[in-house]
VOLONU-271080 format. One record per residue: residue in three letters; x, y, z of N, C-alpha, C, O in turn. Coordinates in Angstrom, 1 decimal, decimal comma, padded with zeros to 4 digits. Layout:
<r aa="ALA" n_u="X" n_v="Y" n_w="Z" ca_u="X" ca_v="Y" ca_w="Z" c_u="X" c_v="Y" c_w="Z" o_u="X" o_v="Y" o_w="Z"/>
...
END
This chain:
<r aa="UNK" n_u="008,9" n_v="007,9" n_w="-004,2" ca_u="008,1" ca_v="007,2" ca_w="-005,1" c_u="007,8" c_v="008,0" c_w="-006,3" o_u="007,6" o_v="009,2" o_w="-006,2"/>
<r aa="UNK" n_u="007,9" n_v="007,5" n_w="-007,5" ca_u="007,6" ca_v="008,2" ca_w="-008,8" c_u="006,1" c_v="008,6" c_w="-008,8" o_u="005,2" o_v="007,8" o_w="-008,6"/>
<r aa="UNK" n_u="005,8" n_v="009,9" n_w="-008,9" ca_u="004,4" ca_v="010,4" ca_w="-008,9" c_u="003,6" c_v="009,9" c_w="-010,0" o_u="002,4" o_v="009,6" o_w="-009,9"/>
<r aa="UNK" n_u="004,1" n_v="009,7" n_w="-011,2" ca_u="003,3" ca_v="009,2" ca_w="-012,3" c_u="002,9" c_v="007,8" c_w="-012,1" o_u="001,8" o_v="007,3" o_w="-012,7"/>
<r aa="UNK" n_u="003,5" n_v="007,0" n_w="-011,2" ca_u="003,1" ca_v="005,6" ca_w="-010,9" c_u="001,9" c_v="005,6" c_w="-010,0" o_u="001,2" o_v="004,5" o_w="-009,9"/>
<r aa="UNK" n_u="001,5" n_v="006,7" n_w="-009,4" ca_u="000,4" ca_v="006,7" ca_w="-008,5" c_u="-000,8" c_v="007,5" c_w="-009,1" o_u="-001,6" o_v="008,1" o_w="-008,5"/>
<r aa="UNK" n_u="-000,7" n_v="007,6" n_w="-010,5" ca_u="-001,8" ca_v="008,2" ca_w="-011,2" c_u="-001,8" c_v="009,7" c_w="-011,4" o_u="-002,7" o_v="010,4" o_w="-011,8"/>
<r aa="UNK" n_u="-000,6" n_v="010,3" n_w="-011,2" ca_u="-000,4" ca_v="011,7" ca_w="-011,3" c_u="000,6" c_v="012,0" c_w="-012,5" o_u="001,7" o_v="012,5" o_w="-012,3"/>
<r aa="UNK" n_u="000,1" n_v="011,7" n_w="-013,7" ca_u="001,0" ca_v="011,7" ca_w="-014,9" c_u="001,5" c_v="013,2" c_w="-015,1" o_u="002,5" o_v="013,4" o_w="-015,8"/>
<r aa="UNK" n_u="000,8" n_v="014,2" n_w="-014,6" ca_u="001,2" ca_v="015,5" ca_w="-014,9" c_u="002,6" c_v="015,8" c_w="-014,1" o_u="003,2" o_v="016,8" o_w="-014,4"/>
<r aa="UNK" n_u="002,9" n_v="015,0" n_w="-013,2" ca_u="004,2" ca_v="015,1" ca_w="-012,4" c_u="005,2" c_v="014,1" c_w="-012,9" o_u="006,1" o_v="013,7" o_w="-012,1"/>
<r aa="UNK" n_u="005,2" n_v="013,7" n_w="-014,2" ca_u="006,1" ca_v="012,8" ca_w="-014,7" c_u="007,6" c_v="013,3" c_w="-014,4" o_u="007,9" o_v="014,4" o_w="-014,6"/>
<r aa="UNK" n_u="008,4" n_v="012,3" n_w="-014,0" ca_u="009,8" ca_v="012,6" ca_w="-013,6" c_u="009,9" c_v="013,2" c_w="-012,2" o_u="011,1" o_v="013,5" o_w="-011,8"/>
<r aa="UNK" n_u="008,9" n_v="013,4" n_w="-011,5" ca_u="008,9" ca_v="014,0" ca_w="-010,2" c_u="008,7" c_v="012,8" c_w="-009,2" o_u="008,0" o_v="011,9" o_w="-009,5"/>
<r aa="UNK" n_u="009,3" n_v="013,0" n_w="-008,0" ca_u="009,2" ca_v="012,0" ca_w="-006,9" c_u="008,6" c_v="012,6" c_w="-005,7" o_u="008,7" o_v="013,8" o_w="-005,4"/>
<r aa="UNK" n_u="007,9" n_v="011,7" n_w="-004,9" ca_u="007,3" ca_v="012,1" ca_w="-003,6" c_u="008,2" c_v="011,6" c_w="-002,5" o_u="008,4" o_v="010,4" o_w="-002,4"/>
<r aa="UNK" n_u="008,6" n_v="012,5" n_w="-001,7" ca_u="009,4" ca_v="012,1" ca_w="-000,5" c_u="008,7" c_v="012,7" c_w="000,7" o_u="008,4" o_v="013,9" o_w="000,7"/>
<r aa="UNK" n_u="008,3" n_v="011,9" n_w="001,6" ca_u="007,5" ca_v="012,4" ca_w="002,8" c_u="007,3" c_v="011,3" c_w="003,8" o_u="007,9" o_v="010,3" o_w="003,8"/>
<r aa="UNK" n_u="006,3" n_v="011,6" n_w="004,7" ca_u="005,9" ca_v="010,7" ca_w="005,7" c_u="004,5" c_v="010,3" c_w="005,4" o_u="003,6" o_v="011,2" o_w="005,0"/>
<r aa="UNK" n_u="004,1" n_v="009,1" n_w="005,7" ca_u="002,8" ca_v="008,6" ca_w="005,3" c_u="002,3" c_v="007,6" c_w="006,4" o_u="003,0" o_v="007,0" o_w="007,1"/>
<r aa="UNK" n_u="000,9" n_v="007,6" n_w="006,5" ca_u="000,3" ca_v="006,5" ca_w="007,2" c_u="-000,5" c_v="005,7" c_w="006,2" o_u="-001,0" o_v="006,3" o_w="005,2"/>
<r aa="UNK" n_u="-000,7" n_v="004,4" n_w="006,4" ca_u="-001,3" ca_v="003,6" ca_w="005,4" c_u="-002,4" c_v="002,8" c_w="006,0" o_u="-002,5" o_v="002,5" o_w="007,2"/>
<r aa="UNK" n_u="-003,4" n_v="002,4" n_w="005,2" ca_u="-004,4" ca_v="001,4" ca_w="005,5" c_u="-003,9" c_v="000,1" c_w="004,9" o_u="-003,2" o_v="000,0" o_w="003,9"/>
<r aa="UNK" n_u="-004,1" n_v="-001,0" n_w="005,7" ca_u="-003,7" ca_v="-002,3" ca_w="005,3" c_u="-004,9" c_v="-003,2" c_w="005,2" o_u="-005,7" o_v="-003,3" o_w="006,1"/>
<r aa="UNK" n_u="-005,0" n_v="-003,9" n_w="004,1" ca_u="-006,0" ca_v="-004,9" ca_w="004,0" c_u="-005,5" c_v="-006,2" c_w="003,4" o_u="-004,4" o_v="-006,2" o_w="002,8"/>
<r aa="UNK" n_u="-006,3" n_v="-007,2" n_w="003,5" ca_u="-005,9" ca_v="-008,5" ca_w="002,9" c_u="-007,1" c_v="-009,2" c_w="002,4" o_u="-008,0" o_v="-009,5" o_w="003,2"/>
<r aa="UNK" n_u="-007,2" n_v="-009,5" n_w="001,1" ca_u="-008,4" ca_v="-010,2" ca_w="000,6" c_u="-008,0" c_v="-011,1" c_w="-000,5" o_u="-007,2" o_v="-010,7" o_w="-001,5"/>
<r aa="UNK" n_u="-008,4" n_v="-012,3" n_w="-000,4" ca_u="-008,2" ca_v="-013,4" ca_w="-001,5" c_u="-006,7" c_v="-013,5" c_w="-001,7" o_u="-006,2" o_v="-013,5" o_w="-002,9"/>
<r aa="UNK" n_u="-005,9" n_v="-013,5" n_w="-000,7" ca_u="-004,4" ca_v="-013,7" ca_w="-000,7" c_u="-003,7" c_v="-012,5" c_w="-001,4" o_u="-002,6" o_v="-012,6" o_w="-001,8"/>
<r aa="UNK" n_u="-004,4" n_v="-011,4" n_w="-001,4" ca_u="-003,8" ca_v="-010,2" ca_w="-002,0" c_u="-003,6" c_v="-009,1" c_w="-000,9" o_u="-004,6" o_v="-008,8" o_w="-000,2"/>
<r aa="UNK" n_u="-002,4" n_v="-008,6" n_w="-000,7" ca_u="-002,1" ca_v="-007,6" ca_w="000,2" c_u="-002,5" c_v="-006,3" c_w="-000,4" o_u="-002,1" o_v="-006,0" o_w="-001,5"/>
<r aa="UNK" n_u="-003,2" n_v="-005,4" n_w="000,4" ca_u="-003,6" ca_v="-004,1" ca_w="-000,1" c_u="-003,1" c_v="-003,1" c_w="000,8" o_u="-003,5" o_v="-003,0" o_w="002,0"/>
<r aa="UNK" n_u="-002,3" n_v="-002,2" n_w="000,3" ca_u="-001,7" ca_v="-001,1" ca_w="001,1" c_u="-002,0" c_v="000,2" c_w="000,4" o_u="-001,5" o_v="000,4" o_w="-000,7"/>
<r aa="UNK" n_u="-002,8" n_v="001,0" n_w="001,0" ca_u="-003,1" ca_v="002,3" ca_w="000,5" c_u="-002,8" c_v="003,4" c_w="001,4" o_u="-003,0" o_v="003,3" o_w="002,6"/>
<r aa="UNK" n_u="-002,4" n_v="004,6" n_w="000,9" ca_u="-002,0" ca_v="005,7" ca_w="001,9" c_u="-003,3" c_v="006,3" c_w="002,4" o_u="-004,3" o_v="006,6" o_w="001,7"/>
<r aa="UNK" n_u="-003,2" n_v="006,6" n_w="003,7" ca_u="-004,3" ca_v="007,3" ca_w="004,4" c_u="-003,9" c_v="008,8" c_w="004,4" o_u="-004,8" o_v="009,6" o_w="004,1"/>
<r aa="UNK" n_u="-002,7" n_v="009,1" n_w="004,8" ca_u="-002,2" ca_v="010,5" ca_w="004,8" c_u="-000,8" c_v="010,5" c_w="004,3" o_u="000,0" o_v="009,6" o_w="004,4"/>
<r aa="UNK" n_u="-000,5" n_v="011,7" n_w="003,7" ca_u="000,9" ca_v="011,9" ca_w="003,2" c_u="001,3" c_v="013,3" c_w="003,6" o_u="000,5" o_v="014,3" o_w="003,5"/>
<r aa="UNK" n_u="002,4" n_v="013,5" n_w="004,2" ca_u="002,9" ca_v="014,8" ca_w="004,6" c_u="004,3" c_v="015,0" c_w="004,0" o_u="005,2" o_v="014,2" o_w="004,1"/>
<r aa="UNK" n_u="004,4" n_v="016,1" n_w="003,3" ca_u="005,6" ca_v="016,5" ca_w="002,6" c_u="006,1" c_v="017,8" c_w="003,1" o_u="005,4" o_v="018,8" o_w="003,1"/>
<r aa="UNK" n_u="007,3" n_v="017,9" n_w="003,6" ca_u="007,9" ca_v="019,1" ca_w="004,2" c_u="007,0" c_v="019,7" c_w="005,2" o_u="006,9" o_v="020,9" o_w="005,3"/>
<r aa="UNK" n_u="006,4" n_v="018,8" n_w="006,0" ca_u="005,6" ca_v="019,3" ca_w="007,1" c_u="004,2" c_v="019,7" c_w="006,7" o_u="003,4" o_v="020,1" o_w="007,6"/>
<r aa="UNK" n_u="003,8" n_v="019,6" n_w="005,5" ca_u="002,5" ca_v="020,0" ca_w="005,0" c_u="001,7" c_v="018,8" c_w="004,4" o_u="002,3" o_v="018,0" o_w="003,6"/>
<r aa="UNK" n_u="000,5" n_v="018,6" n_w="004,8" ca_u="-000,3" ca_v="017,5" ca_w="004,2" c_u="-000,5" c_v="017,7" c_w="002,7" o_u="-000,7" o_v="018,8" o_w="002,2"/>
<r aa="UNK" n_u="-000,4" n_v="016,6" n_w="001,9" ca_u="-000,7" ca_v="016,7" ca_w="000,5" c_u="-002,2" c_v="017,0" c_w="000,3" o_u="-003,0" o_v="016,5" o_w="001,0"/>
<r aa="UNK" n_u="-002,4" n_v="018,0" n_w="-000,6" ca_u="-003,8" ca_v="018,4" ca_w="-000,8" c_u="-004,8" c_v="017,3" c_w="-001,2" o_u="-004,3" o_v="016,3" o_w="-001,9"/>
<r aa="UNK" n_u="-006,0" n_v="017,3" n_w="-000,7" ca_u="-007,0" ca_v="016,3" ca_w="-000,9" c_u="-007,2" c_v="015,9" c_w="-002,4" o_u="-007,4" o_v="014,8" o_w="-002,8"/>
<r aa="UNK" n_u="-007,1" n_v="016,9" n_w="-003,3" ca_u="-007,3" ca_v="016,7" ca_w="-004,7" c_u="-006,3" c_v="015,7" c_w="-005,2" o_u="-006,6" o_v="014,9" o_w="-006,1"/>
<r aa="UNK" n_u="-005,1" n_v="015,7" n_w="-004,7" ca_u="-004,1" ca_v="014,7" ca_w="-005,1" c_u="-004,2" c_v="013,4" c_w="-004,4" o_u="-004,0" o_v="012,4" o_w="-004,9"/>
<r aa="UNK" n_u="-004,6" n_v="013,5" n_w="-003,1" ca_u="-004,8" ca_v="012,3" ca_w="-002,3" c_u="-005,8" c_v="011,4" c_w="-002,8" o_u="-005,7" o_v="010,2" o_w="-002,7"/>
<r aa="UNK" n_u="-006,9" n_v="012,0" n_w="-003,4" ca_u="-007,9" ca_v="011,2" ca_w="-004,0" c_u="-007,4" c_v="010,2" c_w="-005,1" o_u="-007,8" o_v="009,1" o_w="-005,2"/>
<r aa="UNK" n_u="-006,4" n_v="010,7" n_w="-005,9" ca_u="-005,8" ca_v="009,9" ca_w="-006,9" c_u="-004,8" c_v="008,9" c_w="-006,3" o_u="-004,8" o_v="007,7" o_w="-006,7"/>
<r aa="UNK" n_u="-004,0" n_v="009,4" n_w="-005,4" ca_u="-003,0" ca_v="008,5" ca_w="-004,7" c_u="-003,6" c_v="007,4" c_w="-004,0" o_u="-003,1" o_v="006,3" o_w="-004,0"/>
<r aa="UNK" n_u="-004,8" n_v="007,6" n_w="-003,3" ca_u="-005,5" ca_v="006,6" ca_w="-002,5" c_u="-006,0" c_v="005,5" c_w="-003,4" o_u="-006,3" o_v="004,4" o_w="-002,9"/>
<r aa="UNK" n_u="-006,1" n_v="005,7" n_w="-004,7" ca_u="-006,6" ca_v="004,6" ca_w="-005,6" c_u="-005,6" c_v="003,5" c_w="-005,8" o_u="-005,9" o_v="002,5" o_w="-006,4"/>
<r aa="UNK" n_u="-004,3" n_v="003,8" n_w="-005,5" ca_u="-003,2" ca_v="002,9" ca_w="-005,8" c_u="-003,0" c_v="001,9" c_w="-004,6" o_u="-003,0" o_v="002,3" o_w="-003,5"/>
<r aa="UNK" n_u="-002,8" n_v="000,7" n_w="-005,0" ca_u="-002,3" ca_v="-000,3" ca_w="-004,0" c_u="-000,8" c_v="-000,4" c_w="-004,1" o_u="-000,2" o_v="-000,8" o_w="-005,1"/>
<r aa="UNK" n_u="-000,2" n_v="000,1" n_w="-003,0" ca_u="001,3" ca_v="000,2" ca_w="-003,0" c_u="002,0" c_v="-001,2" c_w="-002,9" o_u="003,2" o_v="-001,3" o_w="-003,1"/>
<r aa="UNK" n_u="001,2" n_v="-002,2" n_w="-002,7" ca_u="001,7" ca_v="-003,6" ca_w="-002,6" c_u="001,4" c_v="-004,4" c_w="-003,9" o_u="001,6" o_v="-005,6" o_w="-004,0"/>
<r aa="UNK" n_u="000,8" n_v="-003,7" n_w="-004,9" ca_u="000,4" ca_v="-004,4" ca_w="-006,1" c_u="001,6" c_v="-005,1" c_w="-006,8" o_u="001,3" o_v="-006,1" o_w="-007,5"/>
<r aa="UNK" n_u="002,8" n_v="-004,6" n_w="-006,7" ca_u="003,9" ca_v="-005,2" ca_w="-007,4" c_u="004,2" c_v="-006,6" c_w="-006,9" o_u="004,9" o_v="-007,4" o_w="-007,5"/>
<r aa="UNK" n_u="003,7" n_v="-006,9" n_w="-005,7" ca_u="004,0" ca_v="-008,2" ca_w="-005,1" c_u="003,4" c_v="-009,3" c_w="-006,0" o_u="003,8" o_v="-010,5" o_w="-005,9"/>
<r aa="UNK" n_u="002,3" n_v="-009,0" n_w="-006,7" ca_u="001,7" ca_v="-010,0" ca_w="-007,5" c_u="002,6" c_v="-010,5" c_w="-008,7" o_u="002,3" o_v="-011,5" o_w="-009,3"/>
<r aa="UNK" n_u="003,7" n_v="-009,7" n_w="-008,9" ca_u="004,6" ca_v="-010,1" ca_w="-010,0" c_u="005,8" c_v="-010,9" c_w="-009,4" o_u="006,7" o_v="-011,3" o_w="-010,1"/>
<r aa="UNK" n_u="005,8" n_v="-011,1" n_w="-008,1" ca_u="006,9" ca_v="-011,8" ca_w="-007,4" c_u="006,4" c_v="-013,2" c_w="-007,0" o_u="005,7" o_v="-013,3" o_w="-006,0"/>
<r aa="UNK" n_u="006,9" n_v="-014,3" n_w="-007,6" ca_u="006,4" ca_v="-015,6" ca_w="-007,3" c_u="006,6" c_v="-016,0" c_w="-005,8" o_u="005,7" o_v="-016,6" o_w="-005,3"/>
<r aa="UNK" n_u="007,7" n_v="-015,6" n_w="-005,2" ca_u="007,9" ca_v="-015,9" ca_w="-003,8" c_u="006,9" c_v="-015,2" c_w="-002,9" o_u="006,4" o_v="-015,8" o_w="-002,0"/>
<r aa="UNK" n_u="006,7" n_v="-014,0" n_w="-003,2" ca_u="005,7" ca_v="-013,2" ca_w="-002,4" c_u="004,3" c_v="-013,8" c_w="-002,6" o_u="003,6" o_v="-013,9" o_w="-001,6"/>
<r aa="UNK" n_u="003,9" n_v="-014,2" n_w="-003,8" ca_u="002,6" ca_v="-014,8" ca_w="-004,0" c_u="002,4" c_v="-016,1" c_w="-003,2" o_u="001,4" o_v="-016,3" o_w="-002,6"/>
<r aa="UNK" n_u="003,5" n_v="-016,9" n_w="-003,2" ca_u="003,4" ca_v="-018,1" ca_w="-002,5" c_u="003,3" c_v="-017,9" c_w="-001,0" o_u="002,5" o_v="-018,6" o_w="-000,3"/>
<r aa="UNK" n_u="004,0" n_v="-016,9" n_w="-000,5" ca_u="003,8" ca_v="-016,6" ca_w="001,0" c_u="002,4" c_v="-016,1" c_w="001,3" o_u="001,8" o_v="-016,5" o_w="002,2"/>
<r aa="UNK" n_u="001,9" n_v="-015,2" n_w="000,5" ca_u="000,6" ca_v="-014,6" ca_w="000,7" c_u="-000,5" c_v="-015,6" c_w="000,6" o_u="-001,5" o_v="-015,6" o_w="001,3"/>
<r aa="UNK" n_u="-000,3" n_v="-016,6" n_w="-000,3" ca_u="-001,3" ca_v="-017,7" ca_w="-000,4" c_u="-001,4" c_v="-018,6" c_w="000,9" o_u="-002,3" o_v="-019,2" o_w="001,2"/>
<r aa="UNK" n_u="-000,3" n_v="-018,5" n_w="001,6" ca_u="-000,2" ca_v="-019,3" ca_w="002,9" c_u="-000,8" c_v="-018,5" c_w="004,1" o_u="-000,7" o_v="-019,0" o_w="005,2"/>
<r aa="UNK" n_u="-001,3" n_v="-017,4" n_w="003,9" ca_u="-001,8" ca_v="-016,5" ca_w="004,9" c_u="-003,4" c_v="-016,5" c_w="004,9" o_u="-004,0" o_v="-016,4" o_w="003,8"/>
<r aa="UNK" n_u="-004,0" n_v="-016,5" n_w="006,1" ca_u="-005,4" ca_v="-016,3" ca_w="006,2" c_u="-005,8" c_v="-014,8" c_w="006,3" o_u="-006,8" o_v="-014,4" o_w="005,8"/>
<r aa="UNK" n_u="-004,9" n_v="-014,1" n_w="007,1" ca_u="-005,3" ca_v="-012,7" ca_w="007,3" c_u="-004,0" c_v="-011,9" c_w="007,7" o_u="-003,1" o_v="-012,5" o_w="008,2"/>
<r aa="UNK" n_u="-004,0" n_v="-010,6" n_w="007,3" ca_u="-003,0" ca_v="-009,7" ca_w="007,7" c_u="-003,7" c_v="-008,4" c_w="008,1" o_u="-004,5" o_v="-007,9" o_w="007,4"/>
<r aa="UNK" n_u="-003,4" n_v="-007,9" n_w="009,3" ca_u="-004,1" ca_v="-006,7" ca_w="009,8" c_u="-003,2" c_v="-006,0" c_w="010,8" o_u="-002,2" o_v="-006,5" o_w="011,3"/>
<r aa="UNK" n_u="-003,6" n_v="-004,8" n_w="011,2" ca_u="-002,9" ca_v="-004,0" ca_w="012,2" c_u="-003,9" c_v="-003,9" c_w="013,4" o_u="-005,0" o_v="-003,4" o_w="013,3"/>
<r aa="UNK" n_u="-003,4" n_v="-004,3" n_w="014,5" ca_u="-004,1" ca_v="-004,2" ca_w="015,8" c_u="-003,3" c_v="-003,6" c_w="016,8" o_u="-002,1" o_v="-004,0" o_w="017,1"/>
<r aa="UNK" n_u="-003,8" n_v="-002,5" n_w="017,4" ca_u="-003,0" ca_v="-001,8" ca_w="018,5" c_u="-001,6" c_v="-001,4" c_w="018,0" o_u="-000,7" o_v="-001,5" o_w="018,8"/>
<r aa="UNK" n_u="-001,5" n_v="-001,0" n_w="016,8" ca_u="-000,2" ca_v="-000,6" ca_w="016,3" c_u="000,8" c_v="-001,7" c_w="015,9" o_u="001,9" o_v="-001,4" o_w="015,6"/>
<r aa="UNK" n_u="000,3" n_v="-002,9" n_w="015,9" ca_u="001,2" ca_v="-004,0" ca_w="015,6" c_u="000,6" c_v="-004,8" c_w="014,4" o_u="-000,6" o_v="-004,9" o_w="014,2"/>
<r aa="UNK" n_u="001,5" n_v="-005,3" n_w="013,5" ca_u="001,0" ca_v="-006,1" ca_w="012,3" c_u="000,8" c_v="-007,5" c_w="012,8" o_u="001,7" o_v="-008,1" o_w="013,4"/>
<r aa="UNK" n_u="-000,4" n_v="-008,0" n_w="012,6" ca_u="-000,8" ca_v="-009,3" ca_w="013,0" c_u="-000,9" c_v="-010,2" c_w="011,7" o_u="-001,7" o_v="-009,9" o_w="010,8"/>
<r aa="UNK" n_u="-000,2" n_v="-011,3" n_w="011,6" ca_u="-000,2" ca_v="-012,2" ca_w="010,5" c_u="-000,7" c_v="-013,5" c_w="010,9" o_u="-000,2" o_v="-014,1" o_w="011,9"/>
<r aa="UNK" n_u="-001,8" n_v="-013,9" n_w="010,3" ca_u="-002,5" ca_v="-015,2" ca_w="010,7" c_u="-002,2" c_v="-016,2" c_w="009,5" o_u="-002,7" o_v="-016,0" o_w="008,4"/>
<r aa="UNK" n_u="-001,5" n_v="-017,3" n_w="009,8" ca_u="-001,3" ca_v="-018,3" ca_w="008,8" c_u="-002,6" c_v="-019,0" c_w="008,5" o_u="-003,4" o_v="-019,2" o_w="009,3"/>
<r aa="UNK" n_u="-002,6" n_v="-019,5" n_w="007,2" ca_u="-003,8" ca_v="-020,3" ca_w="006,8" c_u="-003,6" c_v="-021,7" c_w="007,4" o_u="-002,5" o_v="-022,2" o_w="007,5"/>
<r aa="UNK" n_u="-004,7" n_v="-022,2" n_w="007,9" ca_u="-004,7" ca_v="-023,6" ca_w="008,5" c_u="-004,4" c_v="-024,6" c_w="007,4" o_u="-005,0" o_v="-024,6" o_w="006,3"/>
<r aa="UNK" n_u="-003,5" n_v="-025,5" n_w="007,7" ca_u="-003,1" ca_v="-026,5" ca_w="006,7" c_u="-004,2" c_v="-027,6" c_w="006,6" o_u="-004,7" o_v="-028,0" o_w="007,7"/>
<r aa="UNK" n_u="-004,5" n_v="-028,0" n_w="005,5" ca_u="-005,6" ca_v="-029,0" ca_w="005,3" c_u="-005,1" c_v="-030,3" c_w="005,0" o_u="-005,9" o_v="-031,3" o_w="004,8"/>
END
């Protein structure tokens, strides 16, 4: 991922490659995916950088995709339970 896109403009032109865990949320038909932890080359990313990175919704670009917006509007909830993604469709009226 380009680091400047996650609020770290001082790293313009640099990319983050590593392992991450994410928080998943769903509110008003908007999927919210934020990093909880990031590990690069076996070392956790320092908290000073994580504070900025955690402000970013990694699923924000879906709002620019009409197909994705239509799918998300058809959902009531998206969450992770016991390590599994649970998708609850919106009841049809």
